[in-house]
C-alpha positions in Angstrom: -9.6 14.7 -85.6 -11.0 13.5 -82.1 -9.0 13.8 -78.8 -8.0 10.5 -77.4 -7.6 11.7 -73.7 -11.1 12.7 -73.3 -13.2 10.3 -70.9 -16.0 8.9 -73.0 -19.5 10.5 -72.2 -20.9 6.7 -71.1 -18.2 6.7 -68.3 -19.1 9.9 -66.3 -22.4 8.5 -64.8 -20.5 5.4 -63.9 -17.8 7.2 -62.1 -20.0 9.5 -60.2 -22.3 6.5 -58.7 -19.1 4.5 -57.7 -17.7 7.7 -56.1 -21.6 8.3 -54.4 -21.3 4.2 -53.2 -17.6 4.9 -51.7 -18.5 7.8 -49.9 -21.9 6.0 -48.3 -19.6 3.2 -47.2 -17.1 5.0 -45.7 -20.2 6.9 -43.5 -21.4 3.4 -42.5 -17.7 2.5 -41.9 -17.4 5.2 -40.0 -21.0 5.0 -37.8 -19.9 1.7 -36.8 -16.5 2.9 -35.4 -18.5 5.6 -34.1 -21.3 3.3 -32.1 -18.3 0.8 -31.0 -16.5 3.2 -29.5 -19.0 4.5 -27.6 -20.2 1.0 -27.0 -16.8 0.4 -25.5 -16.8 3.5 -23.2 -21.0 2.7 -21.8 -19.3 -0.6 -20.8 -16.6 1.1 -19.0 -18.7 3.3 -17.0 -19.3 2.4 -13.3 -21.9 3.2 -10.8 -21.2 7.0 -9.6 -20.9 7.5 -5.5 -20.0 10.6 -3.3 -18.3 11.1 -1.0 -20.9 11.4 2.0 -19.1 11.2 5.0 -17.0 14.5 3.4 -13.7 12.8 5.1 -11.8 13.0 1.9 -13.5 15.9 0.1 -12.7 17.7 3.0 -9.5 17.1 4.1 -7.7 15.3 1.4 -4.6 17.0 0.1 -2.7 14.6 -2.7 0.6 16.0 -2.2 0.7 14.2 1.1 0.2 10.8 0.1 0.6 8.8 3.2 -2.2 11.5 4.7 -3.9 10.4 2.0 -3.6 6.6 2.3 -4.6 7.0 6.1 -7.7 8.8 5.3 -9.0 6.4 3.0 -8.7 3.7 6.2 -10.3 5.9 7.9 -13.2 6.2 5.6 -13.3 2.6 4.9 -13.7 2.0 9.0 -16.5 4.4 9.0 -18.6 3.0 6.2 -17.7 6.0 3.9 -18.1 3.7 0.8 -18.6 6.1 -1.6 -15.6 8.1 -0.3 -13.3 4.8 -0.8 -15.0 4.1 -4.2 -14.2 7.5 -5.5 -10.7 8.1 -4.0 -9.1 5.0 -3.6 -8.7 3.9 -7.1 -7.1 7.3 -8.3 -4.5 6.8 -5.5 -3.7 3.1 -6.5 -3.2 5.0 -10.2 -1.2 8.2 -9.1 1.1 6.5 -6.5 2.3 3.7 -8.5 4.5 4.6 -10.6 8.6 5.8 -10.0 9.3 8.9 -11.6 13.1 8.8 -12.2 14.7 12.1 -12.6 18.8 11.9 -12.8 19.3 15.2 -11.3 17.0 14.6 -8.9 18.6 10.9 -8.3 22.0 12.7 -8.0 20.9 15.4 -5.4 18.9 12.8 -3.0 22.6 11.6 -2.2 23.5 14.6 -0.2 20.2 14.4 1.8 18.4 12.4 3.5 16.5 9.4 1.6 13.3 10.5 0.3 13.4 14.4 1.1 13.4 14.6 -2.6 11.0 12.4 -4.1 7.4 11.1 -3.8 6.2 8.6 -2.0 5.6 5.3 -4.2 3.2 2.8 -3.5 4.3 -0.8 -2.4 2.7 -4.0 -4.0 1.2 -4.6 -0.7 -0.6 -1.6 -0.2 -1.5 -1.4 -4.3 -3.3 -4.5 -3.4 -4.8 -3.6 -0.1 -6.4 -0.7 -1.7 -8.1 -3.5 -4.1 -9.3 -5.4 -1.1 -11.2 -2.3 0.3 -12.4 -0.8 -3.1 -13.8 -4.9 -3.5 -15.2 -4.3 -0.1 -17.0 -1.3 -0.4 -18.1 -2.1 -3.6 -19.7 -5.2 -2.1 -21.3 -3.1 0.7 -23.0 -1.4 -1.8 -24.3 -4.0 -3.4 -22.0 -4.0 -6.8 -20.8 -7.4 -6.9 -19.4 -7.1 -10.5 -17.5 -3.7 -9.4 -16.1 -6.2 -6.6 -14.6 -8.7 -8.9 -13.6 -6.0 -11.2 -11.5 -5.1 -7.9 -10.1 -8.6 -7.3 -8.7 -9.6 -10.7 -7.2 -6.1 -10.5 -5.7 -6.8 -7.2 -4.1 -9.9 -8.8 -1.8 -8.1 -11.4 -1.3 -5.4 -8.5 0.9 -8.3 -6.9 2.7 -9.0 -10.4 2.9 -6.1 -11.9 6.4 -5.2 -13.2 6.6 -2.4 -11.4 9.4 -0.3 -9.1 7.6 -2.3 -6.0 6.5 -5.5 -7.1 6.1 -9.0 -5.2 3.0 -11.0 -3.8 2.2 -11.6 -0.2 0.2 -14.0 1.7 -1.9 -11.6 3.6 -3.6 -10.0 0.5 -3.8 -13.9 -1.0 -5.9 -14.9 1.9 -8.2 -11.8 2.0 -8.9 -12.2 -1.7 -9.6 -16.0 -1.6 -12.0 -15.5 1.3 -13.9 -12.2 -0.8 -13.8 -14.3 -3.8 -15.4 -17.3 -1.9 -17.9 -14.6 -0.3 -19.1 -13.2 -4.1 -19.6 -17.4 -5.0 -16.2 -17.7 -7.3 -14.8 -20.9 -5.2 -12.6 -21.5 -8.6 -10.8 -18.4 -8.0 -10.8 -18.8 -4.7 -9.2 -22.1 -5.2 -6.5 -20.3 -7.0 -5.2 -17.9 -4.7 -5.3 -20.7 -1.5 -3.0 -22.7 -4.4 -0.7 -20.2 -4.4 -0.5 -19.5 -0.5 -0.2 -23.9 -0.2 2.9 -24.0 -3.0 4.8 -20.3 -3.4 7.2 -21.7 -5.7 9.1 -19.4 -8.0 8.2 -16.4 -5.9 11.3 -15.2 -4.1 9.1 -12.3 -2.4 6.8 -14.5 -0.7 7.8 -16.4 2.4 4.6 -18.5 4.0 5.0 -20.6 7.4 4.4 -24.4 6.9 1.3 -24.0 8.7 -0.1 -22.0 6.7 0.3 -23.7 3.8 -1.2 -26.4 5.5 -4.2 -24.3 6.2 -4.3 -23.2 2.7 -4.0 -27.2 1.5 -7.2 -27.6 3.4 -8.9 -25.2 2.1 -8.0 -26.8 -1.6 -9.3 -29.7 -0.7 -12.4 -28.4 0.9 -13.2 -26.9 -2.4 -12.4 -29.3 -4.3 -14.8 -31.5 -2.7 -17.4 -29.2 -3.0 -17.8 -27.7 0.2 -18.2 -24.3 2.1 -17.2 -23.4 5.6 -20.3 -22.9 7.8 -21.0 -20.5 9.2 -18.9 -18.5 6.7 -15.9 -16.8 7.0 -15.7 -14.6 9.2 -12.6 -11.9 9.3 -11.4 -9.3 12.2 -8.5 -7.2 11.7 -6.5 -6.9 14.7 -4.6 -4.1 16.1 -2.8 -1.2 14.6 0.8 -1.5 12.5 3.6 -1.3 14.4 6.5 1.2 14.3 9.2 0.6 12.1 12.6 1.2 13.7 15.6 1.0 12.8 19.2 0.4 13.8 23.0 0.9 12.1 24.9 -1.9 11.4 28.0 -1.6 9.3 28.8 -5.5 8.6 26.3 -8.5 8.5 23.5 -6.7 7.4 21.1 -8.1 4.3 20.2 -4.9 3.0 23.3 -2.7 3.1 24.2 -1.4 7.1 20.7 -1.2 8.1 18.9 -3.3 10.9 15.2 -2.3 10.8 12.8 -4.5 12.8 9.3 -3.1 14.4 8.2 -1.9 17.8 6.5 -3.9 19.1 6.9 -7.1 17.0 4.0 -8.9 15.6 2.5 -11.7 16.8 3.6 -15.8 15.8 1.2 -17.0 13.4 -1.6 -19.2 14.6 -3.4 -22.2 12.8 -6.6 -24.1 14.4 -9.2 -26.3 13.2 -11.4 -23.3 12.4 -9.5 -20.8 11.5 -6.2 -18.8 11.2 -4.3 -15.7 12.7 -1.6 -14.0 10.3 0.2 -11.0 11.1 1.0 -8.5 8.3 4.7 -9.4 8.9 5.3 -9.8 5.4 4.1 -6.2 4.5 6.6 -4.9 7.3 9.3 -7.3 5.3 8.7 -5.4 1.9 9.7 -2.3 4.4 12.9 -3.9 6.0 14.1 -4.7 2.7 13.4 -1.9 0.8 17.1 -0.9 0.3 18.1 -4.7 -0.7 20.3 -5.1 -3.8 18.1 -7.9 -5.5 14.9 -5.1 -4.8 16.1 -1.9 -5.2 19.7 -1.6 -6.5 19.6 2.3 -7.0 18.3 2.6 -3.6 21.4 0.1 -2.5 23.5 1.9 -4.2 22.7 5.7 -3.2 22.6 4.8 0.6 26.4 3.3 0.3 27.5 6.7 -1.3 25.4 8.4 1.6 27.3 6.9 4.1 30.8 9.0 3.7 28.7 12.1 3.3 27.2 11.7 6.3 30.4 10.8 7.8 31.4 14.2 6.4 28.3 16.1 7.6 28.6 14.4 11.6 32.1 15.6 11.8 31.6 19.1 10.6 29.6 20.4 14.1 32.0 17.6 16.1 35.3 19.8 14.5 33.6 23.0 14.8 32.5 22.3 18.7 36.1 21.1 19.3 37.9 24.0 17.4 35.7 26.5 19.8 36.0 24.6 23.3 39.9 24.7 22.4 40.1 27.9 20.4 38.0 29.4 23.4 40.0 27.7 26.3 43.3 29.3 24.8 41.7 32.7 24.0 40.9 32.9 27.2 43.7 31.9 28.7 45.8 34.7 26.5 43.7 37.4 27.8 44.4 36.5 31.6 42.1 38.0 34.5 39.6 37.3 36.5 36.9 36.0 34.0 39.2 33.9 32.0 38.2 31.0 33.6 34.0 31.5 33.4 35.1 32.3 29.6 36.9 29.1 28.8 34.0 27.1 30.6 31.7 28.4 28.2 33.9 27.7 25.5 33.9 24.1 26.5 30.2 24.0 27.1 29.3 25.4 24.0 31.8 23.1 22.2 30.3 19.7 23.6 26.7 21.0 22.7 27.9 21.0 19.2 30.1 17.7 19.4 27.0 15.9 21.1 24.6 16.3 17.8 27.3 15.1 15.3 26.1 11.8 15.6 22.2 12.8 15.2 23.9 14.8 11.8 24.9 11.6 10.9 22.1 9.2 11.2 19.6 11.8 9.8 21.5 12.0 6.3 22.2 8.2 6.4 18.6 7.1 7.8 17.0 4.5 4.8 13.2 5.9 3.6 10.8 4.0 6.2 7.3 5.7 5.0 4.6 3.9 4.7 1.2 3.4 4.8 0.6 3.6 9.0 -3.3 2.8 9.7 -2.8 -0.8 8.9 -3.9 -3.9 10.5 -0.9 -5.4 12.5 -3.1 -9.1 11.8 -6.2 -10.9 10.3 -7.6 -13.5 12.0 -9.8 -16.0 9.7 -12.5 -18.0 11.2 -15.1 -20.6 10.5 -16.2 -20.2 14.3 -19.5 -18.5 15.0 -17.9 -15.6 17.3 -14.8 -14.7 17.7 -14.5 -15.9 21.2 -14.7 -19.5 19.8 -11.5 -19.2 18.1 -8.9 -20.9 19.6 -6.6 -18.3 17.7 -8.2 -15.6 19.0 -5.8 -13.3 21.4 -6.7 -11.2 24.3 -3.9 -8.7 24.1 -5.7 -6.8 21.3 -9.1 -5.5 22.3 -11.3 -5.1 19.5 -14.3 -2.5 18.8 -17.8 -4.0 18.4 -18.7 -4.7 14.8 -21.6 -3.5 13.0 -23.1 -5.3 10.3 -26.4 -4.2 8.2 -27.6 -5.6 5.3 -26.7 -4.7 1.8 -28.9 -1.7 0.3 -29.7 -3.4 -2.5 -31.1 -7.1 -2.9 -28.8 -10.4 -2.0 -26.0 -10.8 -4.1 -27.4 -14.8 -3.9 -30.4 -16.3 -2.6 -27.8 -18.9 -1.6 -25.0 -16.3 -0.3 -26.4 -13.2 1.7 -22.8 -12.3 2.9 -21.1 -9.2 3.8 -18.0 -7.4 4.3 -18.9 -5.2 7.4 -16.8 -2.1 8.3 -13.1 -1.8 9.8 -14.3 0.2 13.1 -12.1 3.2 14.5 -10.9 3.6 17.7 -12.2 5.4 20.2 -9.8 7.7 21.0 -9.4 11.4 19.2 -10.2 10.9 15.8 -7.7 11.5 12.7 -7.0 13.9 11.5 -9.0 16.5 13.7 -6.3 15.7 16.6 -3.8 15.3 14.2 -3.3 11.9 15.6 -3.9 8.3 13.8 -6.4 6.1 15.1 -5.6 3.9 17.8 -4.1 0.6 17.4 -7.3 -1.3 17.7 -9.7 -1.9 14.8 -11.4 -4.8 13.2 -12.8 -6.6 9.7 -15.6 -8.7 9.6 -16.3 -11.1 6.2 -19.6 -13.3 7.0 -23.1 -14.0 7.1 
């Protein structure tokens, strides 16, 4: 009797051939996937740069985020484009997210705002980092990488992160850079966003700026280009951020935040525009708005009574020392009782005087920000800055240094350049521990 479960002998070679074909097919599929992944990785490789100036490689401390940002500004001002390219993207990535911790958020209401939390970039800071990166790539002759950074700038302004919102300053810088890169279509989009800022509650554009942006849209629609090409100067130094306590009538809790000194008003002429960075300051001033950061707003209101209690502690201790010391001196009697009472009153008064300081240090808002920023920018089509009617003599500009690109021009019709943001002639940062002075300059043009 035959075994019906046994496989016929003629089927064994067929199954073996089929298995070999399946194995060979899977090998080809695996090889194709490997090559595809390798191709994607190779496509994302960017030119490698070194921190030729050594500004960041020798002094960078990533735990001090504000210092890192200031060092990036200094590196850009000294044309250390390798340092900007090497570190700016990392800063943009590492400093952009807010890490929430329940214990830390609960503990922070008992201390000053920002003591237990790391600094998180505002949207304008992330976008301005993309501007510096795009300018550095352009100066080193890599226009494709510059375009990538400008597209990232667009994403940073609209990304639904902890800090969000667009601003006219970065839109103007992006529009000019797109024109420098020979992309009038992308430039037109940014000009339109300035001219028609509908749908953005955080973007407030002056009517004169809207009219100027609309003129640029019309010019690009007609195929025109500025002659000579755009020149952009960074003026001044971002002012100090000061605050006052105002329990009623404030839009963002009990804070009234204002700049020292105030920003200059916007100026529009036939050839150019002066635009202050007050929109960047507005992001700091409204950081505790309930509509923007409801958690910060609630924490600030919880911190208010705690600050009152903290302030009452030295006040009550000082009053107790003054009253108790005089009472004790009176009970002891003798010639030294009067001196002991006077000493007690003096010591108690000193303690009572620090009570307002303790209260203010407890309830003060988190006003940390990127300090080494321009106070205004001037965009002009004039031959030089002195020919621009929106130029102001209140802020002295440093000499502008231009140099040809290290590689052949991007376009025979567009031999343009994004020259440097020069530092101050005063003591350099951070050797002396001070930031550069309030005078700086950026230039885009040819």
